[in-house]
N, C-alpha and C positions, 0 to 999 in steps of 0.2 A: 242616083248612085254617087255622084260627087259629094253630095251633102252627107251621105253615110260615111264616106271616107274621111271627111273633115271632122265629123263627130268622133270617129274612132281615134283619129290623131290627137284630138283634144283630150280624150279620156286617157290615152297613153302618156301624153305629156304630164297630165295631172297625176297619174299614178307614179311616174318616175319622180316627180317633185315630192310627193308625199313620202315615197320610199327614201329619197335622199334626206328629207327632213328627219324621218325616223332614225335613219342611220346616224345623222349628226347628233340627235338627242341621246342615243345610246353612248356615243363617244364622250359626250359632255358629262354623263353621270357615271363614268368609270371610276371605281374607288381609287384613292391615292395610294402610292407606295410609301411605306414608312420603314425607317431603320429600327430594327428591334434587337433585343439581346435576351438570350435565355438565362434565367437566373440560376446561380449556383453558389454554394457555400465555399468560402475561401479562408485561408489562414492569413490574417493581416498583420502588418507591422506599422504602427502609427508613429509619427515623429512629432515631437514638440520642439519648436524652434524659438530661440531666445537671442537677444543681442547683448554682447558683453564688451568689456574694455580690457586691453592688455595693461597689466601693472607689474611692478617688481614685487617679488615675494617679500623681500626685506626692504624696509624704508627706515633710515636712521636720521634722527634729529641730532645734528652735530653741535657741540658747544666747547668753548675753551674750559680747561680745568683750573685756570686761574683768571682773575679779573684784570681788566686793563683797558687801554684805549686802542682801538683798531687802527693800524697805520697802513694796511694794504689788504686788498681783496683781489685774488687772482682768478676768480671764476664768476660766472653769472648764471642765471637760470637757463638751463638747457646744456650747460657745459658738460662734456664727457671727461671723466677723470679716471686716473689709474690709482691703484692702492699705493699710498705713500706720497702722492702729490700734495704740495703745500697749497692750501685753499685760502687761508687768511693768516695775518700776522698781527700780534699785539706789540705795542711799544714795550721794549724789554729793558729800558735803562734802569729803572728802580730795582727790578728783579736781578739784573746783572750786578748791581752794587751789593745787593744782599748776598748774592752768591760769592762775590769776592770777599765780603766780610766773613762769611761762614768758612771760607777756605783759610782765611787768616787765623780764625779761631782753631781750626784743625792743626795748623802749624804750631800755635802756642801750646795747645794741649799735648801735642807730640813731644815738644821740648820738656814739658813738665813730667810727662810719662818717662822719658829717657832719664831725667834726673832722679825720679823716684826709683826707677829700675837700678840705676847705679848705686844709690844709697842702700837699697835692699840687698844688693849683691855684697857690698862691702861689710855691712853689719851682719850678714849671714856668716861671712868668714870669721868675723870677730866672735860671734856666738859659738861657732864650731871650735874655736880655740879657747873657749871659756873665758874670753876677755870681757864679755858683757852679759848681763842677765837676760833672760827670755823676755821680760816685759819690755825691754828696750827694742829688741828685734820686732816684737809685735807692733810697736808704734810705727816703725818704718814699713812693715808689711801693710798696715792700715793706710799709710800715705800712698803706697804703691797702688792699692786697690782703688782708692779715690781718684788717683791720676788716670788709671786705666778706664774707669767709668766716665770721667770727664772727656777723655779722648774719644771713646766710643760715641758719646753724645754729640761731640763736635763733628765727627765724621757723618753721623746720621743727619744732622742739621745741614751739613754741606751737601749731602746727596739730595736732600729735599729741595734745597735752593737750586741745585743744578737741574733737577726735574722740573721745577717751576719755570726755569729759564727755557727748557726744551718745550714746555707746554705753551709758550707764547706763539708757537707756530702750530696752526691747526692743520692736520693732514687727513687725507681720505683713508678710511679703514678698509676700503674695498673698491673694486672697479664699479663704476656706476655713472649716473647722471644727476646733476644738481637740479632738483625740482623746485626749490624755493630758497630765496635769499632774505633773511630776516634782520640783517644788521648791515650798516654801511661804514665806510672809512670815516674816522673821526668820532665815532660813537664809543662811549665807555660802556662796557658790558661786564656783568658779574660772572663769576665762575658758575658753570652749569646752565647759563642762559643760552637758549637755542639761537644760533646765528645762521645755520644752513641746514637744508634737508637733502639727504643723499638717497637716491633710489638705486639699489644694487641691481645690476643687469645680469649677474651670473645665473639667476633663477627667475624666470618670468611665469606669470599666471594670468588667467582670465577671470575677471570678476563679473558675475551675471546675477541679476535679480530675478528670483523665481516666485511666481504668485503663490499665495498661501494654499490654494486648492491643488497645486501641483508639487508642493515641497515634499510630499511623501514619496514621490517618484525618485528623489535624489538620496543616495546613500554614500557615505565615505568610501572611497575606493572604486566607485562606479566609473566606467570608461565612457566618454562621450566624444562625439565628432565635432571638431572645431574648424571653421573655415575663415580665413582672413580675407576680407573683401578687397583690401588694397593690393594684395599680392596673388590672391587666388589659391594660396597653399591650404591644404586640408591635412590636419594631423589629429591624432587621438590624444585627448587629455584625460586626466584622472582627478576626480573630485577629492579634495583634501580637507576642506573645511566648510561647514554649513553653519550659518549664524543661528544661535539658539532662539533668537527673538526677531519677529517681523519689524520692519521699519514702521514707525508710527504713522507716517504720512502716506507712504505708497502701499503699505500692507504686503510688502514683498520681503523675501529672505535673501540675504547676500550669500552667494555660493562661490567659493574660490576653487579654481580648477588648475592644477599644475600642468605645465607645458613641457614637452621635450624640447631640445634645442631646435630652433626654427630660423632659417636664414632670412635676413631682410625684415625682421619683425621689430617694430619700434614701440616704445612705451606710448600708451594712449591710443593705439590703433583699435579699430572696431573689429570685433570677431563675432561670427554667427555660431551659436552653440546648438547642436541638434541632439536631442535625447530620444532614442528609439525605444518603443515599447511594444513587446509582443502582445497581440490581442487575441481573444477567443475567435473561433470560426464564426464568420458572419457573412451576410450578403452585402457585396460592395457593388455600387452602381455609379455610372458617370453622373456628374452633377447635372448634366443636360437632361437627364431623365426625370428630374423633379419638377412637378407642376405645382407651383405655390399659389394658394388662394388664401389670402389673409394669413393666419398663423398656421394653417393646415398644409402639410406636405403630402402630395399625392403623386401617383404614377398612373400612366395609361396601360392597362392590362389588355392584351390581345387574346380574345377567345372566339373561336368559330368565325374568324374574319371580321370581328367587330371589336371596338375599343370601349372600355369602361374604366372609370376612375376607381383607384384603390388607395385608401389612406395608408400612409406608412409613417413610421417614427424614425427620424434621423438621429442616430446615436453619436456620430462622429464625422468630422470633415477632415479630409487629407488631400490638400491640393485641389485637383479637379474631380475627385471622387468622394462619395459619401457611403457610410455604413448605415444600413437601415434594418428595422424590424417590421414585420407585417406582410412579408412575402414568403412564398414556398419555393424551394428548389424545383426548377422546371418551368416556373411561370415565365411567360414571354411578355416583355414590356417594351414600350416605345422609348428610344433613347435620343431622339432628335426631332425637332419641330413639334414639341408637345403643346405649344400655345396655338397651333393651327387646327387642333382636333376638337371634336365635340362628342359628348357621351352617346354611345350607340352607333357611332359612324362606322360604315364599312371601310375596311382598309385592306391593302395587299402588302404582304411582307417581302415580296421579291424573292422568295425561296424557289 
């Protein structure tokens, strides 16, 4: 009897052990829970982002209108100037002498004109009293006309000399920043030779280089979003100029974008330019849903509790999302942990 009880106890223990093992086996083969998304068509807006640089819309190469030796330079690269500020000065000694000589010629011509005027008046009276012939009066009228012409020429020459004297001081024609100094004190320069470059700050713009495959997206007058990385300011700019020819080296087109007044913006600052494009309705997935094998993009499609690979075509990237072809609205796809699955594996969606 005791032997029978021992046998039954052993059988019971064995049964419980087997049951426990079976229970453990079921738990170990329980399908994993996956994060899924039901596919739907959406209206998308894609954004192309570019890096640009702040520049002045107007940049002037400044030069003296007369030649001479530079005796002073009152600015340097980076100097901010106001309209009318003196930037450089030439030695004016010779021009000043010429101006004084021209003024003396004016005084001499004025005296000759006054004498000719006096003679003409006197002989006009004599002619009116029939004391002289008309031919005599004509001689004095001719002398007066010559004196008047000589005086006018002397005045014009004196004005030119005075202008030349004024031109020995080079002044800023607008508010701005000196971006380049091309001549130094002691250097003799010719009239029209560039000595300074002034970038006007009244109107600023952003210059950005657009790849040739995107240049058709840009049109004159188009409004774009501009963010200045140094200040965090975001403004709306307007495309005002598009280069008609691509750069030979970079194969990009220079696009100039006008800016509204923006506080704390300096020349040379970097700006991010964002160009938004409305796109047709399409399927948009998180980037984490793409299972890449070689050059093929695929997703895990969940059907009847199992996953299978479905090849898709990625048509556009936008941050952490992609636009794809190859799926149908209503499809359920895995959007996380795609590299942990195998074809035909049973899964749970957690619904």
